[in-house]
N, C-alpha and C positions, 0 to 999 in steps of 0.2 A: 060378230062381226068385227074383225080386223080394221082398224083404221091406220093409214099408212100415210107417213109424211111424204110430200110431193118432191122436197129437197133432197132427204137423205135415205128415205126409203125404208126408215124404221118405223116398227108398228109403236102407236102411241094411244094413252087415252084421250088426247084432247089437241085438236087441231086449231090454228088461228089464221085468219084471213089477212093476208098482206099483199101489197100490191109492189111488184119487183119488175122494173123496165118496163113499167105500162100495162102490166099484166097481172092478174088478181091470181093468187095459188094458196093455197092451204098447207102451212108447214106446224111442225112441234115447236114447242116453247124454245130448245135451244137454237135450232134454226133461226127462229124470230128473233133472239138477242144478237145472234152473229148477223144477221140482215140489217137491224137496227143500227148496229156499231159500224158495219161498213159503210153505211148511208150518213152517219154522222162523221167519220172521216172524211167522205169524199166531201161533204159540205163544208168542212171545215178547211180542207186542202184548196177547195174552190175560192174559199173566201180570202185566203192567204195569196193565192195567185193574184187574185182582183186587186189585193191591196198593194203587191209589189208593183203592178202595172198602172197603179194609179186609177182604176174604173171607178167610176163616180155614178153611173146609173142605177136604175132599179132593176132587180130581178125577181 
């Protein structure tokens, strides 16, 4: 039985469950790394913008 990554469509040996934009999806290890990097970049950029604007609230 072939296991297909929902993100890239490639056939893989193992899938990992990850939440993307509020929805759980199963992706391969390569796509998982890309998603994690994108989430980290988004978090850092949001933090930088809040710092520039002087945001002092909780998130």
